[in-house]
SELOSE-327963 format. One line per field, with one value per residue (C-alpha): residue number from 1; x, y, z; residue in one letter. Coordinates in Angstrom, 2 decimals. Example, Ala and Ser with C-alpha at 12.3 -4.5 7.8 and 13.67 -1.06 7.14 Angstrom:
i <- c(1, 2)
x <- c(12.30, 13.67)
y <- c(-4.50, -1.06)
z <- c(7.80, 7.14)
aa <- c(A, S)
This chain:
i <- c(1, 2, 3, 4, 5, 6, 7, 8, 9, 10, 11, 12, 13, 14, 15, 16, 17, 18, 19, 20, 21, 22, 23, 24, 25, 26, 27, 28, 29, 30, 31, 32, 33, 34, 35, 36, 37, 38, 39, 40, 41, 42, 43, 44, 45, 46, 47, 48, 49, 50, 51, 52, 53, 54, 55, 56, 57, 58, 59, 60, 61, 62, 63, 64, 65, 66, 67, 68, 69, 70, 71, 72, 73, 74, 75, 76, 77, 78, 79, 80, 81, 82, 83, 84, 85, 86, 87, 88, 89, 90, 91, 92, 93, 94, 95, 96, 97, 98, 99, 100, 101, 102, 103, 104, 105, 106, 107, 108, 109, 110, 111, 112, 113, 114, 115, 116, 117, 118, 119, 120, 121, 122, 123, 124, 125, 126, 127, 128, 129, 130, 131, 132, 133, 134, 135, 136, 137, 138, 139, 140, 141, 142, 143, 144, 145, 146, 147, 148, 149, 150, 151, 152, 153, 154, 155, 156, 157, 158, 159, 160, 161, 162, 163, 164, 165, 166, 167, 168, 169, 170, 171, 172, 173, 174, 175, 176, 177, 178, 179, 180, 181, 182, 183, 184, 185, 186, 187, 188, 189, 190, 191, 192, 193, 194, 195, 196, 197, 198, 199, 200, 201, 202, 203, 204, 205, 206, 207, 208, 209, 210, 211, 212, 213, 214, 215, 216, 217, 218, 219, 220, 221, 222, 223, 224, 225, 226, 227, 228, 229, 230, 231, 232, 233, 234, 235, 236, 237, 238, 239, 240, 241, 242, 243, 244, 245, 246, 247, 248, 249, 250, 251, 252, 253, 254, 255, 256, 257, 258, 259, 260, 261, 262, 263, 264, 265, 266, 267, 268, 269, 270, 271, 272, 273, 274, 275, 276, 277, 278, 279, 280, 281, 282, 283, 284, 285, 286, 287, 288, 289, 290, 291, 292, 293, 294, 295, 296, 297, 298, 299, 300, 301, 302, 303, 304, 305, 306, 307, 308, 309, 310, 311, 312, 313, 314, 315, 316, 317, 318, 319, 320, 321, 322, 323, 324, 325, 326, 327, 328, 329, 330, 331, 332, 333, 334, 335, 336, 337, 338, 339, 340, 341, 342, 343, 344, 345, 346, 347, 348, 349, 350, 351, 352, 353, 354, 355, 356, 357, 358, 359, 360, 361, 362, 363, 364, 365, 366, 367, 368, 369, 370, 371, 372, 373, 374, 375, 376, 377, 378, 379, 380, 381, 382, 383, 384, 385, 386, 387, 388, 389, 390, 391, 392, 393, 394, 395, 396, 397, 398, 399, 400, 401, 402, 403, 404, 405, 406, 407, 408, 409, 410, 411, 412, 413, 414, 415, 416, 417, 418, 419, 420, 421, 422, 423, 424, 425, 426, 427, 428, 429, 430, 431, 432, 433)
x <- c(170.38, 168.70, 166.30, 162.99, 164.64, 167.71, 166.19, 167.25, 166.12, 167.11, 169.11, 166.40, 163.84, 166.02, 166.65, 162.99, 161.88, 164.19, 163.00, 159.41, 160.40, 162.11, 159.94, 156.18, 155.61, 159.38, 159.68, 160.02, 157.51, 154.41, 154.59, 158.00, 156.37, 154.99, 151.61, 149.66, 151.69, 152.36, 155.59, 158.33, 160.37, 163.93, 166.52, 168.90, 172.65, 173.86, 172.81, 174.65, 173.44, 170.24, 170.80, 170.28, 171.71, 170.04, 171.71, 171.53, 173.54, 170.67, 170.86, 167.81, 167.07, 165.49, 162.42, 161.68, 164.79, 164.36, 160.84, 162.01, 165.19, 167.67, 167.01, 170.72, 171.12, 172.07, 175.36, 176.32, 180.11, 179.99, 177.43, 179.46, 182.62, 180.88, 179.51, 182.92, 184.35, 181.40, 181.75, 185.20, 183.60, 180.99, 177.57, 175.35, 175.72, 172.37, 173.39, 173.43, 175.81, 176.48, 175.30, 171.74, 172.04, 173.40, 170.63, 167.94, 169.11, 169.02, 165.49, 164.23, 165.72, 164.22, 160.68, 158.33, 156.26, 159.12, 160.47, 161.54, 162.11, 162.40, 164.23, 162.93, 163.65, 160.90, 158.00, 155.59, 157.14, 156.95, 153.26, 152.51, 154.18, 152.53, 149.10, 149.79, 151.09, 147.97, 145.81, 148.04, 148.22, 144.52, 143.00, 140.85, 140.78, 139.36, 141.55, 140.69, 142.64, 142.00, 141.11, 144.17, 146.65, 149.15, 150.73, 152.45, 151.09, 150.12, 146.67, 144.92, 145.97, 144.91, 141.57, 141.11, 144.90, 146.94, 150.31, 150.56, 147.07, 145.64, 148.00, 147.01, 143.33, 143.35, 140.49, 141.24, 143.90, 143.05, 144.53, 143.42, 140.71, 137.73, 138.66, 141.95, 140.23, 136.97, 138.29, 139.69, 137.42, 137.93, 137.12, 137.95, 141.11, 140.37, 136.85, 136.56, 132.82, 133.29, 135.81, 133.49, 130.75, 133.00, 133.82, 130.15, 129.27, 132.11, 132.43, 135.42, 136.20, 138.75, 142.39, 143.65, 143.73, 146.63, 147.30, 149.88, 149.78, 150.47, 149.40, 152.00, 150.54, 147.47, 149.45, 150.50, 147.56, 148.20, 145.90, 143.23, 143.61, 142.31, 142.19, 145.16, 144.18, 140.69, 142.00, 144.15, 141.10, 138.83, 141.33, 142.18, 138.49, 137.89, 141.09, 142.31, 145.82, 146.82, 149.52, 151.34, 152.82, 155.83, 157.71, 157.51, 157.19, 159.62, 162.72, 161.38, 158.67, 160.85, 163.65, 161.05, 158.64, 155.05, 154.35, 156.91, 155.64, 151.99, 152.61, 150.40, 151.96, 150.66, 151.07, 153.07, 155.02, 156.33, 159.47, 161.56, 163.24, 165.37, 166.44, 168.26, 170.03, 168.90, 169.43, 166.52, 165.16, 162.04, 161.22, 158.34, 158.33, 156.29, 155.41, 157.57, 154.61, 153.29, 156.67, 157.41, 154.63, 157.03, 159.08, 161.34, 160.24, 156.60, 154.35, 153.84, 156.18, 158.08, 161.55, 163.86, 167.19, 168.45, 166.83, 169.36, 171.67, 175.00, 175.12, 171.60, 172.36, 175.56, 173.87, 171.01, 173.30, 175.31, 172.15, 170.60, 173.87, 173.78, 170.17, 171.09, 173.32, 172.02, 169.68, 168.82, 165.05, 165.01, 166.86, 164.46, 161.46, 162.94, 163.87, 160.66, 158.45, 160.20, 159.73, 156.04, 155.18, 156.85, 155.16, 151.69, 152.32, 153.57, 150.55, 148.03, 149.72, 149.20, 145.53, 145.69, 143.61, 145.93, 146.39, 149.17, 151.65, 154.49, 155.72, 159.49, 160.97, 157.70, 155.41, 152.69, 150.61, 147.23, 145.68, 142.44, 140.69, 141.04, 141.32, 142.24, 141.29, 141.21, 141.55, 138.12, 139.17, 142.48, 140.68, 139.11, 142.50, 142.98, 145.09, 145.54, 146.97, 149.27, 150.54, 151.43, 153.02, 155.09, 156.35, 157.13, 159.12, 161.03, 161.97, 163.14, 165.41, 163.25, 162.37, 159.04, 157.10, 155.24, 151.87, 149.52, 148.99, 152.54, 154.21, 157.47, 160.65, 163.48, 166.88, 169.64, 171.54, 169.06, 170.37, 168.77, 170.00, 168.24, 164.98, 165.30, 166.01, 163.02, 160.70, 162.00, 161.27, 157.79, 156.95, 157.91, 155.92, 152.84, 152.63, 152.23, 149.76)
y <- c(40.08, 39.59, 42.22, 41.65, 42.28, 40.07, 36.76, 34.23, 30.63, 29.07, 26.24, 25.52, 25.26, 22.86, 20.62, 20.59, 19.78, 16.76, 15.81, 15.61, 12.76, 10.90, 11.44, 11.95, 15.70, 16.17, 16.06, 13.66, 15.52, 17.21, 20.69, 21.25, 21.43, 24.99, 23.89, 26.04, 29.20, 28.87, 28.89, 26.34, 25.55, 26.74, 23.98, 24.31, 24.11, 24.78, 26.19, 27.96, 29.78, 31.64, 31.51, 29.28, 29.49, 28.01, 26.42, 29.75, 31.49, 33.44, 33.94, 33.94, 34.50, 31.22, 30.96, 27.30, 25.88, 22.47, 22.55, 23.16, 21.23, 24.05, 25.87, 26.60, 27.61, 25.47, 23.56, 24.83, 24.45, 22.54, 20.10, 19.62, 19.03, 16.44, 14.68, 14.63, 12.81, 10.39, 9.58, 8.18, 5.52, 4.49, 5.57, 2.80, 0.07, -1.74, -2.50, -0.61, 2.32, 4.58, 7.66, 6.33, 6.40, 9.94, 11.40, 9.36, 10.73, 14.29, 13.85, 12.27, 15.07, 17.73, 16.58, 16.38, 13.41, 11.16, 8.51, 6.12, 6.79, 4.81, 6.31, 5.80, 7.43, 9.98, 11.79, 9.69, 6.51, 7.85, 8.65, 5.26, 3.55, 5.69, 4.94, 1.22, 1.75, 3.65, 0.79, -1.92, -0.33, 0.54, -2.39, 0.12, 0.89, 4.38, 7.48, 11.19, 13.58, 17.19, 18.67, 20.20, 18.45, 16.35, 13.28, 11.84, 10.01, 6.70, 5.48, 5.98, 9.64, 10.76, 12.02, 15.80, 16.12, 19.29, 19.98, 18.92, 17.41, 20.81, 22.67, 20.64, 20.48, 16.68, 14.61, 11.67, 9.90, 7.26, 3.96, 4.32, 1.72, 2.78, 0.14, 1.94, 5.14, 3.77, 4.06, 7.60, 10.28, 13.97, 17.25, 20.92, 22.14, 24.29, 22.81, 21.03, 20.55, 18.56, 16.32, 15.82, 14.80, 12.20, 10.69, 10.68, 8.88, 6.36, 5.65, 3.49, 2.95, 5.70, 4.71, 8.25, 11.77, 12.91, 16.51, 19.09, 21.17, 24.20, 23.54, 24.08, 22.04, 24.19, 27.37, 28.60, 28.07, 28.19, 26.50, 28.61, 29.09, 25.99, 23.77, 21.56, 21.45, 20.39, 17.55, 16.36, 16.25, 14.53, 11.77, 11.10, 10.79, 8.24, 6.25, 7.30, 8.52, 12.03, 12.27, 15.43, 15.28, 17.50, 16.62, 20.33, 22.01, 19.84, 21.80, 24.78, 26.41, 25.72, 23.31, 20.92, 21.59, 22.75, 20.69, 22.71, 25.95, 25.30, 23.21, 20.34, 16.87, 14.25, 10.49, 10.08, 12.37, 12.09, 13.97, 14.53, 17.31, 19.17, 16.03, 14.85, 18.13, 18.03, 14.31, 11.84, 11.01, 10.48, 9.33, 8.49, 8.29, 8.66, 7.05, 4.06, 1.71, 2.52, 2.34, -1.06, -2.37, -1.93, -4.94, -6.44, -5.32, -6.00, -7.46, -4.42, -4.85, -2.03, -2.15, -0.27, -0.98, 2.61, 3.50, 5.15, 5.83, 7.12, 10.14, 11.28, 10.70, 12.76, 15.69, 15.58, 15.55, 18.53, 20.47, 19.97, 21.03, 24.26, 24.89, 24.67, 27.73, 30.76, 33.12, 30.77, 30.93, 34.60, 35.30, 33.21, 34.96, 38.43, 37.92, 36.12, 38.65, 41.45, 39.59, 38.74, 42.09, 43.88, 41.69, 42.27, 46.00, 46.23, 44.30, 46.42, 49.69, 48.59, 47.81, 44.04, 42.10, 39.81, 38.07, 36.01, 35.59, 33.51, 31.41, 31.36, 30.52, 29.43, 31.94, 32.44, 35.05, 34.48, 36.73, 36.61, 38.76, 36.12, 35.16, 31.70, 29.03, 26.01, 24.73, 26.01, 29.52, 29.09, 28.15, 31.62, 33.04, 34.72, 32.03, 33.96, 36.89, 34.57, 33.09, 36.53, 37.46, 34.29, 34.87, 38.50, 37.64, 34.95, 37.52, 39.82, 37.11, 35.76, 32.08, 31.31, 28.05, 27.63, 27.28, 29.40, 26.27, 25.89, 27.59, 29.50, 29.09, 31.32, 30.19, 31.34, 32.30, 35.01, 38.50, 41.89, 42.77, 39.70, 40.73, 44.31, 43.10, 40.79, 43.56, 45.91, 43.23, 42.70, 46.38, 46.43, 43.32, 44.18, 47.64, 46.01, 43.24)
z <- c(133.41, 130.04, 128.74, 126.96, 123.62, 124.13, 125.21, 122.62, 122.99, 119.67, 121.20, 123.81, 121.03, 119.03, 122.04, 123.08, 119.53, 119.57, 123.08, 121.86, 119.54, 122.38, 125.48, 125.98, 125.59, 125.52, 129.32, 132.23, 134.42, 132.98, 134.52, 132.91, 129.48, 129.94, 128.55, 130.99, 130.30, 126.58, 124.70, 125.09, 128.18, 128.48, 128.66, 131.59, 131.19, 134.75, 138.12, 140.92, 144.02, 143.19, 139.43, 136.42, 132.93, 129.88, 126.87, 125.00, 127.72, 129.30, 133.08, 135.37, 139.05, 140.11, 142.34, 141.62, 143.27, 141.61, 143.12, 146.65, 147.52, 146.78, 150.05, 150.52, 146.89, 143.92, 144.02, 147.46, 147.71, 151.01, 149.62, 146.45, 148.49, 150.64, 147.56, 145.88, 148.89, 148.99, 145.28, 145.92, 148.10, 145.52, 144.28, 145.63, 148.23, 148.41, 152.00, 155.32, 155.68, 158.65, 156.72, 157.00, 160.79, 160.76, 158.60, 160.39, 163.74, 162.37, 161.03, 164.26, 166.35, 164.10, 163.28, 166.29, 165.06, 163.98, 166.37, 163.60, 159.89, 156.65, 153.66, 150.13, 146.76, 146.15, 147.73, 145.69, 147.07, 150.61, 150.24, 148.68, 151.62, 154.27, 152.80, 153.06, 156.59, 157.67, 156.48, 157.93, 161.37, 161.73, 159.85, 157.94, 154.20, 153.68, 153.53, 153.44, 151.22, 150.24, 146.88, 145.26, 147.55, 145.60, 147.16, 144.12, 141.12, 142.73, 141.65, 144.98, 145.22, 141.72, 142.94, 142.73, 142.83, 142.53, 140.90, 137.24, 137.29, 138.21, 135.90, 132.85, 133.74, 133.62, 135.00, 137.24, 135.20, 132.59, 133.63, 137.23, 137.95, 140.03, 142.56, 143.25, 144.34, 145.72, 149.26, 148.81, 150.28, 149.50, 151.19, 150.52, 152.26, 155.34, 155.67, 159.03, 158.70, 155.50, 157.26, 160.21, 157.78, 156.16, 159.54, 160.51, 157.27, 157.67, 161.40, 162.38, 158.67, 157.96, 158.36, 158.29, 156.91, 154.72, 153.71, 152.85, 156.08, 153.90, 150.33, 147.63, 144.80, 144.19, 144.69, 148.13, 150.53, 154.31, 156.82, 158.47, 162.24, 163.99, 160.89, 161.68, 165.36, 164.34, 162.18, 165.07, 167.34, 164.80, 164.00, 167.64, 168.57, 165.77, 166.18, 162.73, 161.92, 160.91, 158.24, 157.22, 153.75, 154.37, 151.20, 150.34, 153.75, 155.68, 156.76, 154.79, 156.92, 159.96, 160.74, 162.17, 159.30, 159.35, 162.47, 164.38, 162.88, 163.73, 166.86, 165.71, 165.81, 163.35, 163.74, 160.53, 158.21, 154.68, 153.64, 150.52, 148.56, 151.14, 153.05, 149.93, 149.28, 145.64, 145.07, 144.69, 148.13, 150.17, 153.68, 155.95, 159.69, 162.83, 166.11, 166.99, 167.51, 164.03, 162.27, 163.82, 161.57, 158.63, 157.41, 158.57, 162.05, 161.15, 158.45, 156.14, 153.21, 151.52, 149.96, 147.58, 145.88, 146.15, 149.47, 151.79, 148.84, 150.22, 147.91, 148.85, 152.53, 152.24, 150.51, 153.00, 156.02, 154.81, 153.86, 157.29, 158.91, 156.91, 157.93, 161.62, 161.41, 163.36, 161.53, 158.67, 158.96, 159.91, 156.68, 154.61, 156.15, 155.66, 152.01, 151.05, 152.79, 150.94, 147.65, 147.97, 149.54, 146.64, 144.03, 145.51, 145.74, 142.15, 140.89, 142.76, 141.72, 138.13, 138.63, 139.00, 141.48, 143.42, 146.75, 148.25, 151.05, 152.42, 155.30, 155.60, 152.18, 150.53, 148.78, 146.20, 144.41, 142.77, 140.15, 142.14, 144.73, 147.42, 150.08, 148.78, 151.31, 149.01, 145.47, 144.41, 145.43, 143.59, 140.38, 140.29, 139.31, 135.93, 134.27, 131.02, 132.93, 134.88, 131.61, 130.26, 133.57, 133.60, 130.06, 130.76, 133.89, 131.97, 129.34, 132.12, 133.50, 136.34, 136.42, 138.13, 138.33, 135.01, 136.70, 138.77, 140.85, 142.19, 145.14, 144.72, 146.76, 147.88, 149.11, 151.40, 148.25, 147.22, 147.99, 148.50, 145.01, 143.57, 145.20, 143.94, 140.39, 140.58, 141.75, 139.06, 136.47, 137.93, 137.78, 134.10, 133.27, 135.32, 133.76, 130.35, 131.22)
aa <- c(X, X, X, X, X, X, X, X, X, X, X, X, X, X, X, X, X, X, X, X, X, X, X, X, X, X, X, X, X, X, X, X, X, X, X, X, X, X, X, X, X, X, X, X, X, X, X, X, X, X, X, X, X, X, X, X, X, X, X, X, X, X, X, X, X, X, X, X, X, X, X, X, X, X, X, X, X, X, X, X, X, X, X, X, X, X, X, X, X, X, X, X, X, X, X, X, X, X, X, X, X, X, X, X, X, X, X, X, X, X, X, X, X, X, X, X, X, X, X, X, X, X, X, X, X, X, X, X, X, X, X, X, X, X, X, X, X, X, X, X, X, X, X, X, X, X, X, X, X, X, X, X, X, X, X, X, X, X, X, X, X, X, X, X, X, X, X, X, X, X, X, X, X, X, X, X, X, X, X, X, X, X, X, X, X, X, X, X, X, X, X, X, X, X, X, X, X, X, X, X, X, X, X, X, X, X, X, X, X, X, X, X, X, X, X, X, X, X, X, X, X, X, X, X, X, X, X, X, X, X, X, X, X, X, X, X, X, X, X, X, X, X, X, X, X, X, X, X, X, X, X, X, X, X, X, X, X, X, X, X, X, X, X, X, X, X, X, X, X, X, X, X, X, X, X, X, X, X, X, X, X, X, X, X, X, X, X, X, X, X, X, X, X, X, X, X, X, X, X, X, X, X, X, X, X, X, X, X, X, X, X, X, X, X, X, X, X, X, X, X, X, X, X, X, X, X, X, X, X, X, X, X, X, X, X, X, X, X, X, X, X, X, X, X, X, X, X, X, X, X, X, X, X, X, X, X, X, X, X, X, X, X, X, X, X, X, X, X, X, X, X, X, X, X, X, X, X, X, X, X, X, X, X, X, X, X, X, X, X, X, X, X, X, X, X, X, X, X, X, X, X, X, X, X, X, X, X, X, X, X, X, X, X, X, X, X, X, X, X, X, X, X, X, X, X, X, X, X, X, X, X, X, X)
């Protein structure tokens, strides 16, 4: 573990300086740039289990987990072994392969809402497709999303979005025409009355409601009791569809995702991250009658050269097999609860106002009094304090998401010793904030 005095990042700085001449902002995804926390990002060299090493040789305990997929730990030996065997057969087919059937069957058996599934290449792509599907199936154009929920960077979703848009304080993105978002309605998360008002103002015009059932892209924000149930009732009464974006929560909050955890079944679901075992993947699925609208079974067109890629299917299959082992989710809950409980306690003992919590292996802490019910509440956080906290933890050898508005993730590879080291680091950092 590196100490505050020994963290050297010379090589990272050199590589990032060069990257800024080659790529916009030096990165291929905005939140990686550390703009909201200051300083420069560390450049990774390798990952294994619960740890990452940068190009300067520093080791960190990782609570980002490549933004969620590494639920079994980085480079799990059984996943790597399966991928090595799959590589011998080729990296891409562009044609049907049996692995697609295997993973599809596993997803359908796990996720309550899914009777048929279509694999794509990213969560953004899955959400783009499911929006088109909502409209095609219902014959309606308007869609409700929630402030601070992020469903990828497609034009129609960049309205009061979370994730990097929230982190960087960007307005609705330049380049998005008003016509692209004119049919996108927004409401605060956890506000049923606002949703009811939108449906009253737009009767029989709303194709569906899409949301992160537990928000991770505005920080960790769970649903209030009755919120998801209320959305299910509202959409059913109006003939609209309910869509859970479980790209982040799928196979993380429970094996069957947030819908299993909260016992609310949507009409459609988007997935990603974990189902690819760390390789690029996405999926959308739902009721058979809705999914049969998708080409070639139906008229709604969506396609992809690398969809169902054999390497992604292989890594996903092995990851889901690992997650089915007894005690998996009990372990995630135990370790994550110990982590977030210890972080909150350390912060409060040092005079900081904080709130937070976890569900299974997903957690978050706000430098705010709370409770945080929605994005407006999250924005009350002390972002300057979070920035100093983030930098201090990095110098202590703990890698956290470089944004107050991102959830954190644990994995099955995190040990009691990792948690204790993390809490010791937090106590040191929080005492100096």
